[in-house]
N, C-alpha and C positions, 0 to 999 in steps of 0.2 A: 265656648270653652266648650269639653266633655268633663265629665265629673266618675269620679271610680263608678257609683250607681247607676250611671245612665252607660257604661259602656257593661258593665253588670247584666244589665234590664235587657240591653239591644238585640233586637231579635227583627228576623226577614218578613218582611209581608207574604202571605200565602202565592199572592198570583206573579213574585216578583221572585227571579233568580237570585237576588242582592241584592243590600242595600247597604248606600253609605251614610256614617254619622262624623259630619265634619269635627274637627277641633280647631286647630287653629297653626299659620304658618304654613300653609297647605296639607299638614296629615291628616291624614281619617282615617275611621275604625269602619274596614270593611266586613259583613253580615252575609253568612251564604243561606240558603232556605235550609242547608241540613243543621245549621247552629254554630260551624263555625268563624273564629271572629281574627280579623288577620288588620294587622295596622300596615300603612300605605304613605310616603311620602309623594305629593306630585309638583314636582318642577320643571322647569323649561331651559334647553340650554340650546343654543341657536336658532330661539323660536320654535322649537319642537320641543314637544309636550314629553317627559317623562315620568315614571313611577321606581319607586324604590320601597320593595319590602324591609318591612323595621322590623317582624317578627308577628306572632302569635300570641291573642290574648286568650287565660289571662297571663301565661306563661310568660309574655315581654308587659307588663304592667303598664297605667296609663305615664307614669314618673319616668317611667324608663325608657316608653318612649319617643317622647319629648323631648327626652336625653341624646337618645340616638338622632332624631330628627335636627335637633342644633348642630349634632356633627356633621350630620351632611351637610346642612346649610353652609358652615365653616370651610366644608370642602369645596362645595361649591362657590364661594366666593374668593379662595383663592384659584379659582379656573380648574379644579379638580373636579372631573364628573363622579359622583358619590358611585354610580352606576358600574362605569369601567374599572371604580376600584373594587368593586366587589365582582366580580368577573377576575379582575386579576388574583384575589387575595384566594378563589372559588381555585381558580388553577395552580395555585401556589402548594393551597391544601391540599391536590390531588398527586402533587412530588412528594412521594413519605420521607420524610427529613430525617430518615432512618435508614436512606437506601445506602446501602452497602459498597465500596469499591470495587466489589469482584460485580456486584448487579450492574452496575452503571456500564465498567468495564467491558460485559458481555451484551451491553446493548449498545456501547458505540462499537462494540466487533459485528456485531448482526447489522451494521448500515454499512459496514466498510466491508466487509467478506463478498459481497457480491461482486464486488469492480476489482478484485482481484481475482490472480491463478488459483486454483485448490492448493498447490504447494508451498505460496506465500503465506497463502491465510492459516494453513496449519503450522507452520511456522511461526506467526503470530502471536497462535494462542497458544500453543505449546509454550512460550515465552513466558505469555500473562500465569498460564499454570505453575512452571517451574519454580520462575522468580519474582512474583508478587505476588500471585492468591495466597501463599502459605504464610505471607507475614504480617500484608495490611488487608487482604480479600475480605475477612469478616468484618471490618470495622468500619461502621460507617463514616461515609467521604467526608464530609463537611467535618467531623471529630478530627481527621486522620492531620497528624503535624507532620513537617516540614522535615522534623531529626526519625523520625520513625519509616519513613519512606525509603529516608539517607540510610537509614539501617537495615533497609532490606538489599537494597543497592551493594553498599560494603561486603554484604555477606556472598554475595555474586563474586564481586571482587577478591575474596578469599579464598575460592577454587580456581583463582589465577585467570577469571574471563574477564579480564579489562575492558573488550570493545561490547561484550554480553550485558556489560553492567550498563554501559551507553548507549547502548540499544532498548534496554528497560527502563531506561529515565526517558526514551526517546517516546513510549511507549507509556510509558503514566503519563508524561504532557498532554500526551493528544487527549487520554481519558477524560484528564481536568478543564482542559479547553472545550472537550465535549460538554460536561458537565455543568459548566461556570453558567452561561445564559439561563439557567432554570433557577441557579442557587441564590442564595441573599445577596444583597448588597455589601455585605460584612466580607463575603468568602473574597480568596485571593487565592491564582495558582500557585501551588506549595513547591511546585518543578522550577520554579524562577530560581537560577542560582547555583542550585543543588549539581551542574556539570562542575563546578570552577572544585567542587569536595570532593569529585571522582578523581581516580589517581590517572594521570593521563598515559596516553599509547601509544603508540607507533603502529597506524595501519599495516597490518602488511598486505602487500601485492603477492603477484605470485613470480615465483621467480623467473625470469627470461633473459636471456644470453644477447642483449644487442652491440654486439662487439662482431663485426665482420670476419674477424680469422677464428675466432674462439665458435661462431657461429658456422663457419668450416668445418672444422674437428669435428661439432657435433652432426653434421652433415656426412662425413664420412663414416661416422661410426654408426646410422643408422642406413647405411647403404650396406654396413658388414654386420648384420644384427643376424642373427642363424634361428632365431625364433620360427614360430609357426606363421602361415603365408596370412591370416587371416589378419594378427598382432603387426606381423610385419608389413602389411598394406596402410594399417591404419595409421599407426608410426609413422610410414613415408608419408601418408597424406597430410598428417596434422600440420606440419610446417609450409607444405605446399598453398591447402586453402585456408588456413588460421580459422577456419570455425569455432565455437564451441564447443567444446569436449561432447556434449549429450548431441548435438544434433550430428557430428559427426558417427559418434557409435551405433548411434540406433538412424543411421540411412537406411535407405530403401529401395530397392533394387526400381521401385514403383515411383520413386522421383528423380531418378535418373535418364535422361535424353543422353546419351554418349553421342552418336550422331550427330547430334545438337550442340555439343561437347558443354549439355547444359544441367545441374544440379537445383532444383525445386522444391525448395524447405517447407513444408503447411504452416502456417499462421499459426496452428493451433500448437504448433511443437517450438514454437518461438518465445525467447523467454520476454514476456509481453503479459501486460492488466489480459484479464478477464474480458473484458470487451474489445480491448485489440487483440489479442486472440479471434475471435469470434468475426472482429468485422476487417480486420487489417489483409493487408497485400502479401502474398505468401512472398518469401527471399529467396529471391531468385541468387543461384552461385553460379559465373563460369567456370569452365573447367578448362587448366591449361591443356597443352597434349599430354605431359607428363603422366597427367591424373588421370586422363583416360585412357591411358597405357596400360596405368596400373589397375585399373576398374577392369578392365579389358581380362588383363592377364588372372585377377581375382572372379569373374561371372562363372566359368567352368565348374569351380568349387561349388560356390554359393548362389549362385542366380537360381537357382531352382527355390530357394527359399523367399521370403520377406525380406529379412534384415540382409544387407551386403558382409555383414559383420556380425554374425550370431553367435552365441556363447557355445563354448565345448560341451557343457552339460546339456543343454536347450536351446535346438535351430530357431524357437518360437520366442527366445530372449536373444538380446543383442550381446555383446563383451560390457566387460563389468569397464568403468571409470578407473578399476584401479590395474586393469589390461596393457595401456602404454605408457601408464604414471611407473610400472613394474619394470617395464621394457627398457625406461628411458634412467632405470639405478642400475640394472643389471649391465651397460653401457659408461655408467660411470658419472651420470650429467643428471641423475636423479634431484640433488639440493640443488642445480645449476638453472634448470629448464622442467619446470612443469608443461603439462597437456596444456593446458589455460594460458600461460604465458609465450605458447608458439603467437598468439594475437598483437603480444605485447611486443614481443620481438620485428613481427610483422610492420607493426604500424608503425613503430621508431626509423628502421632501416627503408622501409619504402621512401619514408620522409627525406632521410639524412642521408641516405644512398645514393636511392635514383630518383630522388629528388619528386616526385608522383604528386598528383593532384590531393590533397590533405580529406575533402570532400567526398571525392572519390573512394577513397580508399576507408573514412568511416561507414558511408555507403554499404560495400563490402561486407566491413565487416558487421552489417546490422544495427549500426549505430545510428538514434533519432540525431537527423544534423540540419542545421538550415545554413541557406546562403548568406552573400552579405546585407540583402535587402529582406532577411527576416523570412524567407518561402522554404518551406520543408521542401528539400534534398528529395527527387524522385529518382527510387533505386531504379527502375525499368526503363527510363527517359535515358539513362548513361549505361545501360546494359554492355556495350560497344566499347565503351572506353575502358570500361572497368574489366572487361574480357581481353583488353591491348593491356593495362597493366596484369592480372594474374598473372599474362606470359611473361612479360616481361621480369617480373617476380618468381618465375618458375626457372627459366633461364640464369636468372642471378643466382639462386638457390646451386645450379650446377656448377655454374662458374667456381662458387666458396668451396665445393665440392669437389674441386678436380684441382684446386690449386694451394698450397703450401704458405705462400706470400698473397694475400689478398688485397691488388691494386683497386683504387674506387672505383668503381665502373656505377658513372653518371648516366642520366638518358640521355638519347640522342635528342 
């Protein structure tokens, strides 16, 4: 066994790079040619020799080195590899224990954003910056109490944004779930149970008329609309095609094949994740003869430009989302029927009144659907079936507009 004097006087012969001076229990002092002295413990795990550094002498004295050796040997006797413990402790140390909620949230956001569309990423970041960062952003995440987060969420509720508060809690939950695997074992997800402390809200659906007779009143009102041809055509196509408002108002002439009665919406324009936008299929929308006639009638007016429905101030931009909305209010239906609500109207009556295939309907709505065997429903393979469906729907709308008392119109 070594003595303090031997440790102090130990030198490396000039003809060697380093020399080892054994103590006991596998521990030794390694002295380099330059004179540095370091403690090491040699041990075996699974027949493989390993070394654990115990510190430098004289900073770590002989007595202290032996204590470190004994602690490591105790770990080994319990089936714990001291080297692996050391590596884990270094990893933990590399994680700043004072990381703020904002720092962790932005790190999480940076991982997620590449998978999202730009608009969705912007909304998520905006909500973090508006609803969470001002109140808990600069607090060390491991020190934040559930009551602090709840107080921040209540501030969102105080401005009447109940649904927004729920989304803010969802964001916070994802940030905590991202952070927890690298946190200490004593940490927990403080978002658990907080939803019960928020004010319940009823999710608002887009207003939609689903009763045939009343929808017939709407169709007749649309036919009598006296506004400009551009908005009037968009208003007439909205119930016929029941696509998302953004896709309809930004329809381009290049996307249309009127001879083939087909509208092809590029994947990049669809409501999808960034990856789906880049790699997904375009969305094909069959056009009924009524829609083709409306578009051909509009073509002499706007066919020279990019957009089918250009704005009044600039033909380089499409009409706004408010254009059709304002027209519905002008007709007296603004509170009963929204532009987006035409999708719900069509979805309901196509099933309830026309008894058509729900899978084909969902495919035409550009919803991700699966058949009974769990296979993804291929929208393009059923294009002919969907073309027949949209024509049947258009004919049904004509019937609703013609008669005041609507009889059920069932598919043959």
